[in-house]
C-alpha positions as CSV (number, residue, x, y, z in Angstrom):
1,M,-0.9,-21.5,-12.8
2,S,1.5,-24.1,-12.6
3,A,1.1,-26.4,-10.2
4,D,4.6,-25.8,-9.0
5,P,4.4,-23.7,-6.1
6,L,6.4,-20.4,-6.4
7,R,9.6,-20.6,-4.3
8,V,10.2,-17.4,-2.3
9,A,12.5,-15.8,0.6
10,C,11.6,-13.0,2.7
11,I,13.6,-10.3,3.4
12,G,13.0,-7.6,6.5
13,M,12.2,-9.4,9.4
14,G,9.9,-7.0,10.9
15,W,6.4,-7.8,12.1
16,W,4.7,-7.4,8.4
17,S,6.5,-10.2,7.3
18,D,5.5,-12.7,10.0
19,V,1.7,-10.9,8.3
20,L,3.1,-11.9,4.5
21,A,4.0,-15.3,5.8
22,D,1.2,-16.3,7.4
23,A,-1.0,-15.1,4.5
24,I,1.8,-17.2,2.0
25,Q,1.1,-20.3,4.3
26,R,-2.6,-19.6,4.5
27,S,-2.4,-19.6,0.6
28,G,-0.5,-23.0,-0.6
29,K,0.8,-21.9,-4.1
30,F,4.3,-21.0,-2.5
31,E,7.0,-22.4,-0.5
32,I,9.4,-20.1,1.6
33,R,12.7,-21.3,1.0
34,G,14.7,-18.8,2.6
35,C,15.2,-15.5,4.5
36,Y,17.7,-12.8,4.9
37,T,17.9,-9.7,7.9
38,R,20.8,-8.0,9.1
39,S,19.7,-9.3,12.5
40,E,20.8,-12.9,13.1
41,E,18.7,-13.6,15.5
42,K,15.7,-12.3,14.1
43,R,16.5,-14.3,10.8
44,K,17.0,-17.6,12.8
45,N,13.8,-17.3,14.6
46,F,11.9,-16.3,11.4
47,A,14.1,-19.3,9.9
48,A,12.3,-21.7,12.4
49,K,9.0,-20.5,12.2
50,Y,8.4,-21.0,8.4
51,R,10.7,-24.0,8.2
52,C,13.1,-22.0,5.7
53,R,17.0,-21.8,5.5
54,P,18.3,-18.0,6.9
55,A,21.2,-16.9,4.7
56,A,24.4,-15.5,6.1
57,S,23.8,-12.5,3.5
58,Y,21.5,-10.5,1.0
59,E,24.2,-11.6,-1.8
60,A,24.1,-15.4,-1.3
61,L,20.4,-15.3,-0.7
62,L,20.2,-13.6,-4.3
63,A,22.6,-16.6,-5.5
64,D,20.5,-19.1,-4.8
65,A,18.9,-20.7,-8.0
66,E,16.0,-22.4,-6.3
67,I,14.4,-18.9,-5.0
68,E,12.2,-17.4,-7.8
69,A,11.2,-14.3,-6.0
70,I,11.6,-11.8,-3.0
71,I,8.9,-11.0,-0.6
72,N,10.5,-7.2,0.5
73,T,9.4,-5.8,3.6
74,T,12.9,-3.6,4.4
75,P,12.3,-0.2,5.5
76,N,11.4,2.2,2.8
77,D,14.7,4.0,2.1
78,V,16.4,0.7,1.3
79,H,13.8,-0.2,-0.9
80,L,15.8,1.0,-3.9
81,T,18.9,-1.6,-3.1
82,T,17.3,-4.2,-2.1
83,T,14.9,-4.8,-5.2
84,C,17.5,-3.3,-8.0
85,A,19.9,-6.3,-6.4
86,A,17.1,-8.9,-6.8
87,A,16.2,-7.6,-10.3
88,A,19.7,-8.1,-11.3
89,A,20.2,-11.3,-9.9
90,G,16.5,-12.2,-12.3
91,K,14.4,-12.4,-9.1
92,H,11.0,-11.2,-9.3
93,V,10.0,-8.9,-6.6
94,F,6.5,-8.7,-4.0
95,L,7.3,-5.0,-2.5
96,D,5.1,-4.0,0.3
97,K,4.0,-0.4,0.3
98,P,5.1,2.4,-0.4
99,I,7.7,2.3,-3.4
100,A,10.1,4.2,-1.7
101,N,10.5,7.6,0.1
102,S,11.2,9.4,-3.1
103,I,9.8,9.6,-6.1
104,S,13.0,9.1,-7.9
105,D,13.9,6.0,-6.0
106,G,10.2,4.8,-7.2
107,R,10.8,5.6,-10.7
108,A,14.3,3.4,-10.6
109,I,13.1,0.6,-8.9
110,T,10.0,0.6,-11.9
111,E,12.6,0.9,-14.2
112,A,15.3,-1.5,-12.7
113,C,12.8,-4.3,-13.2
114,R,11.3,-3.2,-16.5
115,K,14.8,-3.7,-17.7
116,A,14.9,-7.3,-15.9
117,G,12.0,-8.2,-17.0
118,V,10.6,-9.5,-13.6
119,V,7.3,-8.6,-12.0
120,L,7.3,-5.6,-9.8
121,A,4.3,-5.8,-7.3
122,L,3.3,-3.3,-4.6
123,G,1.1,-4.8,-1.6
124,Y,-2.0,-2.5,-1.7
125,Q,-4.1,-5.2,-0.5
126,R,-7.3,-2.6,0.9
127,R,-8.4,-2.2,-2.6
128,R,-9.4,-5.5,-2.9
129,E,-11.8,-5.7,0.3
130,S,-15.2,-7.1,-1.3
131,H,-17.0,-3.7,0.0
132,F,-14.7,-1.9,-2.4
133,R,-15.1,-4.2,-5.2
134,W,-18.7,-4.1,-4.7
135,I,-18.6,-0.3,-5.2
136,R,-16.1,-0.2,-8.0
137,Q,-18.0,-2.8,-9.8
138,Q,-21.3,-0.7,-9.4
139,I,-19.7,2.2,-10.5
140,D,-18.4,0.9,-13.7
141,D,-22.1,-0.2,-14.6
142,G,-23.1,3.5,-14.4
143,L,-25.4,3.0,-11.2
144,F,-23.9,6.1,-9.1
145,G,-23.9,8.2,-12.3
146,K,-21.4,11.1,-12.4
147,L,-18.9,11.4,-9.3
148,V,-19.1,14.3,-7.4
149,N,-17.3,13.5,-3.9
150,A,-15.9,11.1,-1.5
151,E,-14.9,11.3,1.9
152,A,-12.3,8.4,3.8
153,N,-10.6,7.9,7.5
154,I,-8.2,5.6,8.4
155,S,-7.4,5.6,12.2
156,R,-5.6,3.8,14.7
157,D,-4.8,3.9,18.1
158,R,-1.0,4.1,18.6
159,L,-0.5,5.5,22.2
160,G,1.6,4.0,24.2
161,K,2.8,1.4,21.4
162,I,5.4,2.8,19.6
163,D,8.9,2.1,19.6
164,L,11.0,5.4,18.6
165,T,13.7,3.3,17.8
166,S,11.7,1.9,14.7
167,W,11.9,3.6,10.9
168,R,8.3,3.3,11.1
169,Y,8.0,6.5,13.2
170,Q,10.9,8.4,12.4
171,A,10.5,11.3,9.7
172,A,13.5,10.3,8.1
173,G,12.4,6.4,7.6
174,M,8.8,7.8,6.9
175,P,8.5,11.1,5.6
176,G,4.8,12.3,6.3
177,G,4.3,10.2,9.4
178,V,0.8,8.8,9.5
179,M,-0.2,9.5,5.8
180,L,2.7,7.8,3.8
181,Q,2.4,4.8,6.7
182,I,-1.4,3.9,6.8
183,G,-3.2,7.0,4.9
184,I,-1.8,5.7,1.0
185,H,-3.7,2.9,2.0
186,Y,-7.1,5.1,1.2
187,I,-5.4,7.4,-1.4
188,D,-5.0,4.0,-3.3
189,V,-8.7,3.3,-2.5
190,L,-9.9,6.5,-3.4
191,E,-7.8,6.3,-6.9
192,Y,-9.3,2.9,-7.2
193,L,-12.6,4.3,-6.8
194,I,-13.0,7.9,-7.7
195,G,-9.9,8.1,-10.3
196,P,-6.8,9.9,-10.8
197,I,-5.8,12.6,-8.1
198,R,-4.8,16.0,-10.1
199,A,-4.1,18.1,-7.8
200,V,-3.8,18.0,-3.2
201,R,-4.0,20.3,-0.5
202,G,-2.8,19.1,2.6
203,Q,-2.4,19.7,6.4
204,S,-0.9,17.8,9.3
205,A,0.0,17.9,13.3
206,Q,1.9,16.4,16.0
207,L,-0.5,16.2,18.9
208,V,-0.7,13.0,21.2
209,L,2.6,10.6,20.2
210,P,6.5,11.3,21.2
211,G,8.7,11.9,18.2
212,D,9.5,14.1,15.2
213,N,6.4,13.0,12.8
214,P,2.9,14.0,12.0
215,D,0.6,11.5,13.9
216,V,-2.6,13.2,12.6
217,A,-3.1,14.8,8.5
218,S,-5.8,15.5,6.3
219,L,-5.7,16.1,2.6
220,I,-7.9,17.7,0.3
221,L,-8.0,15.6,-3.0
222,Q,-9.0,17.6,-6.6
223,H,-9.6,13.8,-8.6
224,E,-9.1,14.5,-12.7
225,N,-12.5,13.9,-13.2
226,G,-13.6,16.8,-11.0
227,A,-14.4,15.2,-8.1
228,L,-13.8,16.1,-4.6
229,S,-12.4,13.8,-1.8
230,T,-11.2,14.0,1.9
231,L,-8.7,11.9,3.5
232,N,-8.1,11.7,7.2
233,A,-5.6,9.4,8.9
234,S,-4.4,9.5,12.7
235,Y,-2.6,7.6,14.7
236,A,-3.6,9.9,18.2
237,S,-7.1,8.2,18.0
238,A,-9.0,6.3,20.8
239,S,-9.7,3.4,18.7
240,E,-9.4,1.8,15.2
241,Y,-11.7,2.9,12.8
242,Y,-12.2,3.6,8.7
243,L,-14.8,4.7,6.6
244,M,-15.3,5.3,3.0
245,N,-18.3,7.3,1.6
246,V,-18.3,8.0,-2.0
247,Y,-20.8,10.4,-3.4
248,G,-22.4,10.2,-7.0
249,K,-25.4,11.9,-8.7
250,D,-27.3,9.2,-8.6
251,A,-26.2,7.0,-5.5
252,T,-24.2,6.8,-2.5
253,A,-22.5,4.3,-0.6
254,Y,-21.6,4.2,3.0
255,Y,-19.1,1.9,4.5
256,D,-17.7,2.0,7.9
257,L,-15.8,-0.5,10.2
258,H,-18.6,-1.2,12.1
259,N,-21.7,-0.9,10.5
260,G,-20.4,-2.5,6.9
261,L,-21.8,-1.1,3.5
262,R,-24.9,0.7,2.7
263,L,-26.2,1.9,-0.1
264,L,-28.7,4.7,-0.9
265,K,-29.8,5.7,-4.8
266,R,-31.4,8.8,-5.5
267,G,-34.9,9.7,-4.5
268,E,-34.8,6.9,-1.3
269,I,-34.4,7.9,2.2
270,T,-33.5,4.6,3.4
271,P,-29.9,3.3,2.8
272,V,-30.2,-0.5,1.9
273,V,-27.6,-3.1,3.6
274,V,-25.2,-4.5,1.1
275,P,-24.2,-8.0,2.6
276,C,-20.1,-8.5,1.2
277,A,-18.2,-11.8,2.7
278,E,-15.4,-10.7,4.6
279,N,-12.1,-11.9,2.2
280,D,-8.7,-12.7,2.1
281,T,-6.7,-10.0,0.9
282,L,-3.3,-10.8,1.5
283,V,-3.7,-14.3,0.2
284,E,-5.3,-12.9,-3.3
285,E,-2.7,-10.4,-4.1
286,L,0.3,-12.6,-3.3
287,E,-1.0,-15.6,-5.5
288,E,-1.8,-12.5,-8.2
289,F,1.6,-12.0,-8.0
290,A,2.6,-15.3,-8.5
291,A,0.3,-16.0,-11.6
292,A,1.7,-13.1,-13.1
293,V,5.2,-14.7,-12.3
294,R,3.9,-17.6,-13.9
295,G,2.9,-15.2,-16.8
296,Q,-0.9,-15.8,-16.3
297,G,-2.0,-12.0,-16.2
298,R,-0.3,-9.1,-14.7
299,Y,-0.5,-7.8,-10.9
300,E,-2.6,-5.2,-10.5
301,V,-0.8,-2.4,-8.8
302,G,2.5,-1.9,-10.6
303,G,5.7,0.4,-9.9
304,E,4.3,3.1,-12.0
305,Y,1.0,3.5,-10.1
306,A,2.5,3.2,-7.1
307,T,5.2,5.9,-7.6
308,R,2.2,8.3,-8.7
309,S,0.6,7.1,-5.1
310,L,3.4,8.2,-3.3
311,A,3.7,11.5,-5.2
312,V,0.0,12.2,-3.6
313,V,2.0,11.9,-0.4
314,R,4.8,13.9,-1.2
315,A,2.2,16.7,-2.8
316,G,0.3,16.6,0.9
317,I,3.6,17.1,2.5
318,L,4.7,20.2,0.4
319,S,1.0,21.7,0.4
320,A,1.3,21.4,4.1
321,R,4.9,23.3,4.5
322,E,3.9,25.7,1.9
323,G,0.5,26.3,2.6
324,R,-0.7,25.6,-1.3
325,S,-2.5,23.4,-3.6
326,V,0.1,21.2,-5.4
327,E,-0.2,19.6,-8.7
328,I,0.6,15.6,-8.7
329,A,2.4,16.4,-12.6
330,Q,4.4,19.2,-10.6
331,L,6.1,16.2,-8.5
332,L,6.3,13.8,-11.4
333,N,7.9,16.0,-14.2
334,G,10.6,16.7,-11.5
335,D,9.2,20.3,-11.0
336,A,9.9,20.0,-7.3
337,K,12.6,17.7,-5.7
338,M,10.6,15.1,-3.6
């Protein structure tokens, strides 16, 4: 990649914008040149913290010829307008997941970036965790044999910690609630490890948190290779927890937040600990984006895949509402408006 740092601007000054800006600073391969959000106070605070120029408007930011790419952490429902405007201005876009709230918006975003010839990268960092990379490599090498099943859990405690005025906790801004907000990360990991998802059966509930959105959700996923997987997502749990168990005919991988990764082969009785060094997934995905912008390889998660990932969540919402299994193709082919 060129030694010149990628000159970026950040839009949407929520807490995640700071998380990505901190990762940008850890990388050293970027320069944050500008920022914009509607709140003057927020953009001035961000500009002071990251030593960049606050723009008076998004249009002014996009007109700045020095800026090569936009780091977009705006609310889901404005991803379409903000990303299409950036593409029209010739700016590459790193867009935090999900790509949008609707499949039609996801497709429009993808097409706008394709037509403009700019890189569109989606922030799905969890697939990059070293334990999942290790599992994927062993699957590719044939260690697991035929994949048959997987189970995943992504849980956090949000009791007393949510702001109901935030779009992140409203059904209009985050349809599907916890499954779209954090469950989609493990939908991605399951597809990354097991393969594309063909059909979904879902249920959701609102049990602990206030507001109008599910704080617990479960999906049963049928993969195209015949394997089945389950995913539970919760904001109503007593603590943070992550689980990903992958079952093959010849081997099983067990991963959880507290015990790390273990492997058990057919015929053995004691799982073997697999040491995995912690890696900086945010820096890795941002640097891959920068490399793609410079013409050095492709970014791993683009618009088409991200739209399909969104379709899995939307299928879960439809399934919970109608009490039936929903084919992903049904949504992607436009048979149901989601």
